[in-house]
C-alpha positions in Angstrom: 103.8 88.1 151.4 101.3 88.1 148.6 101.9 89.6 145.2 99.2 91.1 143.1 99.7 89.8 139.5 97.8 91.9 137.0 95.8 89.8 134.5 96.9 89.8 130.9 94.5 91.9 128.8 93.8 91.6 125.1 95.5 94.4 123.1 92.6 94.3 120.6 89.4 94.2 122.7 90.9 94.8 126.2 89.3 91.6 127.4 90.5 89.5 130.3 89.6 86.0 129.0 93.2 85.2 127.9 95.0 81.9 127.9 98.4 80.7 126.9 98.7 79.5 123.3 102.2 78.2 122.9 105.4 79.9 121.9 106.7 81.5 118.7 110.5 82.3 118.4 110.8 81.9 122.2 108.0 84.4 122.9 104.8 83.5 124.8 101.6 83.7 122.7 98.1 84.3 124.0 94.6 83.6 122.8 91.6 85.8 123.5 88.3 84.0 124.0 86.4 87.2 123.5 87.6 88.4 120.1 89.1 85.0 119.0 92.6 86.4 118.1 96.1 85.2 118.6 98.6 87.7 119.8 101.9 88.2 121.6 102.9 90.5 124.4 104.7 92.9 122.0 103.0 95.8 120.3 103.2 94.0 116.9 100.8 92.0 114.8 101.3 88.3 114.8 104.4 87.2 112.7 105.3 90.9 112.0 108.6 92.4 112.9 107.8 96.1 113.2 105.5 97.6 115.9 102.1 98.8 114.9 102.8 102.4 115.7 105.8 102.4 113.3 103.6 100.9 110.5 100.9 103.5 111.2 103.5 106.3 111.0 104.7 105.0 107.6 101.1 105.0 106.2 100.4 108.5 107.5 103.6 109.9 106.0 102.9 108.3 102.7 99.4 109.8 102.4 100.7 113.1 103.6 103.0 113.3 100.6 106.3 111.6 101.5 107.9 109.3 99.0 109.1 105.7 99.9 112.7 106.8 100.1 111.8 109.7 102.4 109.9 107.4 104.7 112.9 105.1 104.8 115.1 108.0 106.0 112.5 109.1 108.5 112.5 105.6 110.0 116.2 105.8 110.4 116.1 109.1 112.2 113.0 108.6 114.3 113.1 104.9 115.2 116.7 104.1 114.6 115.8 101.1 112.4 116.2 100.3 108.7 113.1 99.3 106.7 113.1 98.4 103.0 111.0 100.5 100.6 109.5 97.3 99.3 108.3 96.5 102.9 106.7 99.9 103.2 104.9 99.4 99.9 103.6 96.1 101.1 102.2 97.8 104.2 100.6 100.4 102.1 98.9 97.9 99.9 97.7 95.6 102.7 96.4 98.1 105.1 94.9 100.4 102.4 92.8 97.5 101.2 91.8 96.8 104.9 90.8 100.5 105.4 88.8 100.5 102.2 86.8 97.4 103.2 86.1 98.9 106.6 85.1 102.3 105.1 82.6 100.7 102.8 80.7 99.5 105.8 80.2 103.1 107.0 76.9 104.9 106.3 77.5 108.6 106.1 75.0 111.4 106.7 75.1 113.4 103.5 73.7 116.8 102.6 71.6 117.7 99.6 74.1 119.8 97.7 77.0 118.1 95.9 79.9 119.6 94.0 81.6 117.7 91.1 84.7 118.5 89.1 87.4 116.8 87.0 91.2 117.2 86.8 94.0 115.7 84.7 96.6 113.2 86.2 99.5 111.5 84.6 99.9 107.7 84.5 103.3 106.4 83.3 103.2 103.6 80.9 105.5 100.5 80.6 109.1 100.9 79.9 109.7 100.9 76.1 113.0 101.6 74.4 114.4 103.2 77.6 111.5 105.6 78.1 108.2 105.5 79.9 105.5 107.1 77.8 103.2 109.4 79.9 99.5 109.0 79.5 97.0 111.6 80.7 93.8 110.5 82.4 90.9 112.4 83.9 89.9 112.1 87.5 86.2 112.8 88.4 85.3 113.6 92.0 82.1 114.4 93.8 82.1 116.0 97.3 79.3 116.9 99.7 79.1 120.6 100.3 77.9 120.4 103.9 80.1 117.6 105.4 83.1 117.8 102.9 82.7 114.0 102.5 84.2 112.7 99.3 81.5 110.5 97.8 83.1 109.1 94.6 86.3 109.2 92.5 86.5 107.8 89.0 89.5 107.7 86.7 89.0 107.5 83.0 90.8 108.3 79.7 87.8 110.4 78.4 85.3 113.0 79.5 82.3 111.5 77.9 78.6 111.5 79.0 78.9 107.9 80.1 81.8 108.7 82.4 79.8 111.5 84.1 76.8 109.1 84.4 79.0 106.5 86.0 80.6 108.7 88.7 77.1 110.2 89.5 75.7 106.7 90.0 78.7 105.8 92.3 78.1 108.9 94.4 74.4 108.2 94.7 75.0 104.6 95.7 77.6 105.7 98.4 75.2 108.4 99.8 72.1 106.3 99.6 70.1 109.1 98.1 70.0 111.6 95.3 71.0 115.2 95.7 68.7 118.2 95.3 71.4 120.3 93.7 74.7 119.5 92.1 77.2 122.2 91.1 79.7 121.6 88.2 81.8 123.6 85.8 80.8 124.2 82.3 82.0 121.0 80.7 79.6 120.0 77.9 79.2 116.4 79.2 77.8 117.3 82.5 74.2 118.2 81.6 73.3 115.0 79.8 75.3 112.8 82.1 73.6 114.2 85.2 70.2 113.9 83.5 70.7 110.3 82.5 71.9 109.4 86.1 69.3 111.3 88.1 66.4 111.5 85.6 65.9 115.2 86.1 65.4 114.9 89.9 68.5 117.0 90.7 68.9 120.7 89.9 72.1 121.2 87.8 74.0 124.4 88.4 76.9 125.2 86.1 79.4 127.5 87.7 83.1 128.2 88.0 85.8 128.6 90.7 85.5 132.5 90.8 81.7 132.9 91.0 80.3 134.6 94.1 77.8 131.8 94.8 77.6 128.1 93.9 81.2 128.0 93.0 83.5 125.0 92.8 86.2 126.3 95.1 85.7 123.5 97.6 86.6 120.7 95.2 89.3 122.8 93.5 91.2 122.9 96.8 90.8 119.2 97.1 92.3 118.7 93.6 95.2 121.0 94.5 96.0 118.8 97.6 95.7 115.6 95.5 98.0 117.0 92.8 100.6 117.8 95.4 100.5 114.1 96.3 100.8 112.9 92.7 103.7 115.3 92.1 105.7 113.5 94.8 105.1 110.2 93.1 106.2 111.6 89.7 103.1 110.2 88.1 101.4 106.8 88.8 103.2 103.7 87.6 100.1 102.1 86.2 96.3 102.5 86.0 95.9 99.8 88.7 98.3 101.6 91.0 96.4 104.9 90.4 93.1 103.3 91.3 94.4 101.8 94.5 96.1 104.9 95.7 93.0 107.1 94.8 90.8 104.7 96.8 93.2 104.9 99.7 93.3 108.7 99.4 89.5 108.8 99.5 89.6 106.9 102.8 92.4 109.1 104.2 90.5 112.3 103.2 87.2 111.1 104.7 88.3 109.4 107.9 91.8 110.5 108.9 92.7 113.9 107.5 91.7 116.8 109.8 90.0 119.8 108.1 90.4 123.4 109.3 86.9 124.3 108.3 85.6 121.3 110.4 87.3 122.2 113.7 90.3 119.9 112.9 88.0 116.9 112.4 87.7 114.6 109.5 84.4 114.7 107.5 83.3 111.3 109.1 84.0 112.6 112.7 82.2 115.8 112.0 78.9 113.8 111.4 79.0 112.9 115.2 78.2 109.2 114.5 80.3 106.2 115.2 83.1 105.7 112.7 85.1 102.5 112.1 88.5 104.1 112.7 90.1 107.5 113.4 93.8 106.7 112.7 95.9 104.2 110.8 96.8 102.6 114.1 93.1 101.7 114.5 93.1 100.1 111.1 96.2 98.1 111.9 95.1 96.8 115.3 91.7 95.8 114.0 93.1 93.9 111.1 92.1 90.2 111.1 94.9 87.8 111.4 96.3 86.8 108.0 95.5 83.1 107.3 97.6 81.3 104.8 95.4 79.0 102.9 96.9 75.6 102.2 97.5 74.7 98.6 95.0 72.3 97.0 96.9 69.1 96.2 95.8 67.4 93.0 94.2 64.1 93.3 96.3 61.3 91.7 94.2 58.5 90.1 96.1 55.3 89.1 96.0 54.5 85.4 94.5 51.1 86.1 91.4 52.7 87.7 91.1 55.2 84.8 91.3 52.3 82.3 88.5 50.4 84.1 86.2 53.4 83.8 87.2 54.4 80.2 88.1 51.5 77.8 88.8 54.0 75.0 91.5 55.7 77.0 93.1 52.3 77.5 93.2 51.6 73.8 94.6 55.1 73.1 97.3 54.5 75.7 98.3 51.2 74.1 98.4 52.7 70.6 100.7 55.5 71.9 102.9 53.0 73.7 103.2 50.9 70.5 104.1 53.9 68.3 106.7 55.0 70.8 108.5 51.6 70.9 108.0 50.4 67.4 109.5 53.1 65.1 109.4 52.3 61.4 112.8 51.8 59.7 112.4 54.8 57.4 112.0 57.0 60.5 114.9 55.6 62.4 118.1 57.6 62.5 121.1 56.3 60.6 124.4 56.1 62.4 126.4 56.2 59.1 128.2 59.4 58.3 126.8 61.3 55.4 128.1 64.2 53.3 126.1 66.6 55.4 127.9 65.6 58.5 131.4 66.2 57.1 132.9 69.6 57.8 135.2 70.9 55.1 137.9 73.2 56.5 138.9 76.2 54.3 142.1 76.0 52.3 145.0 77.8 53.8 146.7 80.4 51.6 150.4 81.1 51.7 
């Protein structure tokens, strides 16, 4: 009787060129010659405890508006396992950075009409005298009117002309071209900032959210969704945390979040071109194996070899050795008791 044994396939590239690669905690490891990755038979990344689908669920819930404590409770109900909030936060940091790096390699097809707007967000300062002072920053965003693709986000403490110029340059670099029209509100910094960035090659239309044409309703709705997310966080903890989360939100908005106006597709999918990922699970499974770099050990050079190459160092070492072992008498401590070392007890009163 013959048995048909199915070959082991790579869970990353679905290749058949697999070979055994030792054991880890009693579990068989495999090596794929096609994608050059080490893996186990479980649906987990190497040296990670939780399955990839559970990590993807945590990331999706976080960017949809749940707090870390709420994600912890959801894990208990849905998967029957306990996960620390610090572990969830480490997942968010690691795979958000991975998604950002993959998204930067994507070349979007952008229209010629952009919409820009700004909104206020709260960043909580460091703890001082039992309180965390709230600091208000401005968030600039530019979105493509045709594809709903978010081109750039910029967080700053001011609304100056240089801030407008900076976010416009970021959007033009991401799109790979200049717009023919750009719609903004009536903030005074926009005309000069757009003129300095595009040198008069883009038509600037100043409008408002309630105008019949060329309004800013599209980006106003985006800011409403973003503020709902910030409200759950009760303000960002620091400016670095705000920048990382906003970059992650930009990736989530462009590649993962379905839009009703785009037939339940993300802006990247609506372009009908190949996208690097369509879910958090794709990001996790395509993450390169984390390599721990060995620490660089310092090179120890014997003193005799150093003295041979540097005679002045030898003389300085001899002088220091002599000063250490030949202390002058006036610097030596006296072992005799002095008046300063006698403690006088207070007189007892009857």
